[in-house]
C-alpha positions as CSV (number, residue, x, y, z in Angstrom):
1,M,-200.4,83.3,96.0
2,L,-202.8,85.0,93.6
3,I,-206.4,84.0,94.2
4,G,-208.8,84.8,91.3
5,I,-212.4,85.6,92.4
6,T,-214.9,85.3,89.6
7,G,-218.5,84.2,88.9
8,G,-221.5,85.3,86.9
9,I,-222.5,88.9,86.4
10,C,-224.1,90.2,89.6
11,S,-223.3,87.1,91.6
12,G,-221.8,89.2,94.3
13,K,-218.1,89.0,93.4
14,S,-217.2,92.6,94.4
15,R,-218.9,92.4,97.8
16,V,-217.3,89.0,98.6
17,A,-213.8,90.2,97.4
18,A,-214.0,93.4,99.4
19,Y,-215.1,91.6,102.6
20,W,-212.4,89.0,102.3
21,A,-209.7,91.6,101.7
22,R,-210.9,93.7,104.6
23,C,-211.1,90.8,107.1
24,F,-207.7,89.3,106.3
25,T,-206.0,92.7,105.5
26,L,-205.2,91.6,101.9
27,E,-204.5,93.5,98.8
28,L,-207.3,93.4,96.3
29,L,-206.8,93.8,92.5
30,D,-209.9,94.9,90.7
31,L,-209.9,94.0,86.9
32,D,-212.9,96.2,86.2
33,A,-211.0,99.2,87.8
34,I,-207.9,98.3,85.8
35,C,-209.8,98.3,82.6
36,R,-211.5,101.6,83.4
37,K,-208.1,103.1,83.9
38,L,-206.7,101.6,80.7
39,L,-209.6,103.2,78.8
40,T,-209.2,106.7,80.1
41,R,-207.9,109.3,77.7
42,E,-204.3,108.6,76.4
43,Q,-204.0,105.4,78.3
44,P,-202.9,102.1,76.6
45,G,-206.4,100.8,76.1
46,W,-207.8,104.1,74.9
47,L,-204.9,104.4,72.4
48,A,-205.5,100.8,71.2
49,L,-209.2,101.4,70.5
50,K,-208.4,104.7,68.8
51,K,-205.9,102.9,66.5
52,H,-208.2,100.1,65.5
53,Y,-211.6,101.9,65.4
54,G,-210.9,105.6,65.0
55,D,-213.7,107.8,66.6
56,R,-216.3,105.0,66.6
57,F,-216.5,104.6,70.3
58,F,-215.6,108.1,71.4
59,T,-217.3,111.3,72.2
60,P,-216.5,114.6,70.4
61,D,-214.2,115.6,73.2
62,G,-212.2,112.4,72.9
63,H,-213.5,110.4,75.9
64,L,-214.8,106.8,75.6
65,D,-218.5,106.8,75.0
66,R,-219.2,104.0,77.5
67,P,-222.9,103.5,76.9
68,N,-222.3,103.2,73.1
69,F,-219.3,100.9,73.8
70,R,-221.3,98.7,76.1
71,T,-224.1,98.3,73.6
72,A,-221.8,97.4,70.8
73,L,-220.0,94.8,72.9
74,F,-223.3,93.2,74.0
75,S,-224.8,93.1,70.5
76,D,-221.9,92.0,68.4
77,Q,-220.1,88.8,69.4
78,A,-217.4,89.1,66.7
79,L,-216.7,92.7,67.7
80,R,-216.6,91.7,71.4
81,N,-214.1,88.9,70.7
82,E,-211.9,91.3,68.7
83,I,-211.9,94.0,71.4
84,N,-211.3,91.5,74.1
85,S,-208.3,90.2,72.2
86,I,-206.9,93.8,72.3
87,L,-207.8,94.7,75.9
88,H,-207.3,91.5,77.8
89,P,-203.5,91.3,77.3
90,L,-203.2,94.9,78.5
91,A,-205.3,94.3,81.6
92,G,-203.5,91.0,82.3
93,A,-200.1,92.6,82.1
94,H,-201.2,95.4,84.4
95,M,-202.6,92.9,86.9
96,Q,-199.4,90.9,87.0
97,N,-197.4,94.1,87.5
98,Q,-199.5,95.0,90.5
99,Y,-199.2,91.4,91.9
100,R,-195.5,91.5,91.7
101,R,-195.4,94.7,93.7
102,A,-197.7,93.3,96.4
103,E,-196.3,93.0,99.9
104,K,-198.6,90.2,101.1
105,S,-198.1,86.5,100.4
106,V,-201.8,86.2,99.5
107,V,-203.4,88.6,97.0
108,L,-207.0,88.6,95.8
109,A,-208.0,89.5,92.2
110,E,-211.6,90.1,91.2
111,I,-211.7,89.0,87.6
112,P,-215.2,88.9,86.2
113,L,-214.2,87.3,82.8
114,L,-211.4,85.1,84.2
115,F,-212.5,82.0,82.2
116,E,-213.7,83.8,79.2
117,A,-210.3,85.5,78.9
118,G,-208.5,82.2,79.3
119,W,-206.7,83.4,82.5
120,E,-207.0,80.1,84.4
121,H,-203.2,79.8,84.5
122,E,-202.7,83.5,85.4
123,V,-203.8,82.8,89.0
124,D,-202.8,80.2,91.5
125,S,-206.4,79.3,92.7
126,I,-209.9,80.1,91.5
127,V,-212.9,80.9,93.7
128,V,-216.3,81.2,92.0
129,V,-219.1,83.2,93.7
130,Y,-222.5,81.6,93.0
131,A,-226.0,83.0,92.9
132,T,-229.0,81.7,91.0
133,G,-229.9,83.0,87.6
134,K,-233.1,84.6,88.9
135,I,-231.3,86.5,91.6
136,R,-228.6,87.7,89.2
137,C,-231.2,88.8,86.6
138,Q,-233.0,90.9,89.2
139,R,-229.7,92.4,90.4
140,I,-228.8,93.4,86.8
141,I,-232.2,95.0,86.3
142,T,-231.8,97.0,89.5
143,R,-228.2,98.0,89.1
144,D,-228.1,98.8,85.4
145,Q,-231.7,100.1,85.0
146,V,-232.3,97.7,82.1
147,N,-235.3,95.5,81.2
148,R,-235.3,91.7,81.6
149,N,-234.3,90.9,78.0
150,E,-231.3,93.2,78.3
151,A,-230.4,91.5,81.7
152,E,-230.6,88.1,80.1
153,Q,-228.4,89.3,77.2
154,A,-225.8,90.4,79.7
155,K,-225.8,87.0,81.4
156,A,-225.7,85.2,78.0
157,I,-222.3,86.6,76.9
158,Q,-220.5,84.9,79.8
159,W,-219.8,81.3,80.4
160,P,-222.7,79.5,82.1
161,L,-222.2,79.7,85.9
162,R,-222.4,75.9,86.2
163,R,-219.4,75.6,83.8
164,K,-217.4,78.0,86.0
165,I,-218.2,76.1,89.1
166,E,-217.0,72.9,87.6
167,A,-213.6,74.6,86.8
168,A,-213.2,76.3,90.2
169,D,-211.1,75.2,93.2
170,H,-213.7,76.6,95.6
171,V,-217.2,78.0,95.5
172,I,-218.9,80.5,97.7
173,D,-222.7,80.2,97.7
174,N,-224.1,83.8,97.8
175,T,-227.8,82.8,97.4
176,T,-229.0,83.0,101.0
177,S,-228.1,85.4,103.8
178,W,-225.0,87.6,103.8
179,F,-224.2,86.1,107.2
180,N,-224.0,82.7,105.6
181,T,-221.8,84.1,102.8
182,C,-219.5,85.7,105.4
183,L,-219.1,82.3,107.2
184,Q,-217.9,80.8,103.9
185,I,-215.5,83.7,103.3
186,M,-214.0,83.3,106.7
187,H,-213.5,79.6,106.3
188,L,-211.8,80.0,102.9
189,G,-209.7,82.9,104.2
190,R,-208.4,80.8,107.1
191,L,-207.8,77.9,104.8
192,Y,-205.6,79.9,102.4
193,S,-203.8,81.6,105.3
194,A,-203.0,78.3,106.8
195,V,-201.6,77.0,103.6
196,T,-199.3,80.0,103.1
197,D,-198.2,80.0,106.8
198,K,-197.2,76.4,106.5
199,D,-195.3,77.1,103.3
200,R,-193.4,79.9,105.0
201,R,-192.5,77.7,108.0
202,Q,-191.3,74.9,105.8
203,R,-189.1,77.2,103.8
204,T,-187.6,78.6,107.0
205,E,-187.0,75.2,108.5
206,D,-185.3,73.4,105.6
207,G,-185.1,75.8,102.7
208,R,-187.2,73.7,100.4
209,Q,-189.2,75.5,97.7
210,I,-192.8,74.3,98.0
211,S,-194.9,75.5,95.1
212,L,-198.4,76.7,95.9
213,R,-199.2,77.3,92.3
214,L,-202.1,75.2,91.6
215,R,-202.5,76.2,88.0
216,R,-199.5,78.1,86.6
C-alpha cells in the first residue's frame, strides 16, 4: 500500500512523514528530494529544462539557478503549468519505480503537490496534514526568509487546504502540540498496519486477492 502524505505548504508534512516512518519502520519516499535529484546536472529533469528553455534557468557553470527558477515559477502561472507538465511525469515514474522496489507492504510518500499534479490515483490512500493559514504563513516567513506577501503568494499557488481535506481519506491536525500530532500519527499508523496485516492473513488462509487500493 502506498500512502500519500500531503497538505499545504509548511503544514508540517515532512515532520509528520518522518516520525511516522521512524515509528513504524517504513520506507519514506520524498518527492521534493526526487525532484531535486532529477534537476541536478545531466539528470532527466535537468536535460528536459535545457531542451525546452536553453540557459534561461541555469548558472554559467551549468547548474540550475534555483532562486531564479523558484521566482519564475511563483510569478508566472502559465510557465509553472508548463514546467509541471514536464517534470511531474518524470517524478511520478521515479516514485513508482522506488515503490515497486520497496520491501515493506506499507510505503509512505510525501507528495506536496499530490492534488495539483493529479496524482490521486497514483497512491492507495491520502493523508492530509493540516495547519491554519496563519501558522503556515509564519512558518514560510521563518523558513524561507521572505516577507508576508511572498509567503501568501507561495500559499496561493496550491489548492486551498480545505479542498485538500475534503478529498483526503484521513487528516492529521498539526495546529496544536506536537504531542497531540504524534498521537494522531500513532493511531493512523496502527490502523494502516492492521489493515495490511489482515490482508496478509486472509491471503495466507484462502488465497483470495483482497485489493487495498482505495483509489487506483
